[in-house]
C-alpha positions as CSV (number, residue, x, y, z in Angstrom):
1,X,120.8,166.2,-178.8
2,X,122.4,169.5,-177.7
3,X,120.9,172.5,-175.9
4,X,121.9,176.1,-176.9
5,X,121.1,179.6,-175.9
6,X,117.4,179.3,-176.5
7,X,115.9,177.7,-173.4
8,X,114.1,174.5,-174.3
9,X,115.6,174.1,-177.7
10,X,116.4,170.4,-178.6
11,X,118.6,170.4,-181.7
12,X,119.3,167.4,-183.8
13,X,116.2,165.5,-182.9
14,X,115.3,164.9,-186.6
15,X,111.7,166.2,-186.2
16,X,110.0,168.6,-188.6
17,X,108.0,171.5,-187.4
18,X,104.3,170.5,-186.9
19,X,103.1,173.8,-188.3
20,X,101.3,173.1,-191.6
21,X,103.6,173.8,-194.6
22,X,106.7,174.5,-192.5
23,X,109.8,172.6,-193.6
24,X,112.1,173.8,-190.7
25,X,113.2,171.4,-187.9
26,X,110.9,171.1,-184.9
27,X,113.3,172.0,-182.0
28,X,110.9,173.3,-179.4
29,X,108.3,171.2,-177.6
30,X,104.8,172.4,-177.1
31,X,101.9,170.7,-175.3
32,X,99.5,168.7,-177.4
33,X,95.7,168.6,-177.2
34,X,94.7,167.2,-173.8
35,X,91.8,164.8,-173.8
36,X,88.9,165.8,-171.5
37,X,89.6,164.9,-167.8
38,X,93.2,164.0,-168.6
39,X,95.6,165.5,-166.0
40,X,98.9,165.4,-167.7
41,X,100.9,166.9,-170.6
42,X,99.1,164.9,-173.4
43,X,101.0,164.4,-176.7
44,X,103.7,166.9,-177.5
45,X,104.0,168.9,-180.7
46,X,107.3,170.2,-182.0
47,X,107.8,173.6,-183.7
48,X,110.5,175.8,-185.1
49,X,111.5,179.0,-183.3
50,X,109.0,181.2,-185.2
51,X,106.1,178.9,-184.8
52,X,106.8,178.2,-181.1
53,X,106.7,181.9,-180.5
54,X,103.4,182.2,-182.3
55,X,102.1,179.2,-180.4
56,X,103.1,180.6,-177.0
57,X,101.6,184.0,-177.8
58,X,98.2,182.3,-178.2
59,X,98.4,179.4,-175.7
60,X,95.7,179.2,-173.1
61,X,96.4,176.6,-170.4
62,X,92.8,176.7,-169.2
63,X,91.1,176.2,-172.6
64,X,88.4,173.6,-172.3
65,X,88.3,173.6,-168.5
66,X,85.2,174.4,-166.4
67,X,85.2,177.3,-163.9
68,X,85.7,174.8,-161.0
69,X,88.6,173.1,-162.8
70,X,90.3,176.5,-163.4
71,X,89.9,177.4,-159.7
72,X,91.3,174.0,-158.6
73,X,94.3,174.4,-161.0
74,X,95.0,177.9,-159.7
75,X,95.0,176.8,-156.0
76,X,98.4,177.1,-154.3
77,X,98.0,173.5,-153.0
78,X,97.0,172.1,-156.4
79,X,98.5,168.6,-156.5
80,X,99.3,168.6,-152.8
81,X,95.9,167.8,-151.4
82,X,96.9,164.4,-150.2
83,X,100.3,164.2,-148.4
84,X,102.3,161.1,-148.6
85,X,103.0,159.1,-145.5
86,X,106.5,160.4,-145.2
87,X,105.3,164.0,-144.9
88,X,102.3,163.5,-142.6
89,X,102.7,164.6,-139.0
90,X,102.3,161.0,-137.7
91,X,104.9,159.6,-140.0
92,X,107.3,157.2,-138.3
93,X,105.4,157.0,-135.0
94,X,104.3,153.4,-135.3
95,X,107.1,152.1,-137.4
96,X,110.7,153.2,-138.2
97,X,110.8,156.0,-140.8
98,X,112.4,155.3,-144.2
99,X,115.4,157.4,-143.3
100,X,116.2,155.3,-140.1
101,X,119.2,153.7,-141.8
102,X,120.9,157.0,-142.7
103,X,124.1,157.9,-141.0
104,X,123.2,160.5,-138.3
105,X,126.4,161.3,-136.4
106,X,124.9,164.2,-134.5
107,X,121.7,162.4,-133.7
108,X,119.7,165.2,-135.2
109,X,117.1,163.1,-137.0
110,X,116.9,160.5,-134.3
111,X,116.5,163.1,-131.5
112,X,113.6,164.7,-133.4
113,X,112.0,161.4,-134.0
114,X,112.3,160.4,-130.4
115,X,110.9,163.8,-129.3
116,X,107.9,163.4,-131.7
117,X,107.3,159.9,-130.4
118,X,107.4,161.1,-126.8
119,X,105.0,163.9,-127.5
120,X,102.6,161.5,-129.2
121,X,102.9,159.1,-126.2
122,X,102.4,162.0,-123.7
123,X,99.3,163.2,-125.7
124,X,97.8,159.7,-125.6
125,X,98.5,159.4,-121.8
126,X,96.9,162.8,-121.2
127,X,93.8,161.8,-123.3
128,X,93.6,158.5,-121.4
129,X,93.6,160.3,-118.0
130,X,91.1,162.9,-119.3
131,X,93.5,165.8,-119.1
132,X,92.5,168.7,-121.4
133,X,95.1,170.2,-123.8
134,X,95.2,173.3,-121.6
135,X,96.0,171.3,-118.5
136,X,98.5,169.3,-120.4
137,X,100.3,172.6,-121.4
138,X,100.2,173.6,-117.8
139,X,101.9,170.4,-116.7
140,X,104.5,170.9,-119.4
141,X,105.1,174.5,-118.3
142,X,105.8,173.2,-114.8
143,X,107.6,170.1,-116.0
144,X,105.5,167.9,-113.9
145,X,104.3,164.4,-114.5
146,X,100.5,163.8,-114.9
147,X,100.4,161.9,-111.7
148,X,101.8,164.7,-109.5
149,X,99.9,165.6,-106.4
150,X,99.2,169.0,-104.8
151,X,102.4,168.8,-102.7
152,X,104.6,168.2,-105.8
153,X,102.8,171.0,-107.6
154,X,103.5,173.5,-104.8
155,X,107.1,172.4,-104.5
156,X,107.7,172.7,-108.2
157,X,106.0,176.1,-108.3
158,X,108.1,177.5,-105.4
159,X,111.3,176.2,-107.1
160,X,110.4,177.9,-110.4
161,X,109.3,181.1,-108.9
162,X,112.6,181.4,-107.1
163,X,114.5,180.7,-110.3
164,X,112.5,183.1,-112.5
165,X,111.4,186.0,-110.2
166,X,113.7,189.1,-110.4
167,X,113.6,189.5,-106.6
168,X,115.2,186.0,-106.2
169,X,117.5,185.8,-109.3
170,X,119.6,188.9,-108.9
171,X,117.2,191.2,-110.8
172,X,117.3,189.3,-114.1
173,X,114.1,190.5,-115.8
174,X,114.7,188.4,-119.0
175,X,112.9,185.4,-117.4
176,X,109.6,187.3,-116.7
177,X,107.8,185.6,-119.6
178,X,108.7,182.2,-118.2
179,X,107.6,183.3,-114.7
180,X,104.2,184.5,-116.1
181,X,103.8,181.1,-117.8
182,X,104.6,179.3,-114.5
183,X,102.1,181.4,-112.5
184,X,99.3,180.8,-115.1
185,X,100.0,177.1,-115.1
186,X,100.0,176.9,-111.3
187,X,96.8,178.9,-111.1
188,X,95.2,176.5,-113.6
189,X,96.4,173.3,-112.0
190,X,95.8,174.1,-108.3
191,X,92.0,174.4,-109.0
192,X,92.0,171.2,-111.1
193,X,89.7,168.6,-109.7
194,X,91.9,165.8,-111.0
195,X,94.8,166.8,-108.8
196,X,95.0,164.8,-105.6
């Protein structure tokens, strides 16, 4: 079978055009009649160039569908409602992912998998200790472990303020966003009842 300038033409397949009374060869595939509830192409019909043009001009993909079926078929996520395990956010946390045996000379895949596993473990530890997501974000902004005491909090806060504040870092104002994050995290954690 060879393909030529008409997209979709399949020459030399030995089929006749399915249009009644046409003796030309059927070189263009068209969907057949779909049984009710069948999600697939159904049986194909084969037409010559003139009849496939006529067929395409009158084809209605949504013929025979209910309003709900039409809306579901038009949805941008149609067919993607259920993600496969490989694409779920928790893929590879409990077991090695399918790509674990790939060559990864720059450790790009492995580093990302380790980071995801560490984030998952950290989230579980925070939940076990009763730490809210907001408090967890504050601990991460200060780069403090969950078991840090008030003294460690104050020491880390002082260290980061000296690093990020323009009065202490030679006037570099590019770090003010980080400084603001550190101040907000410190204000949140210093009032936390769970901190000893």
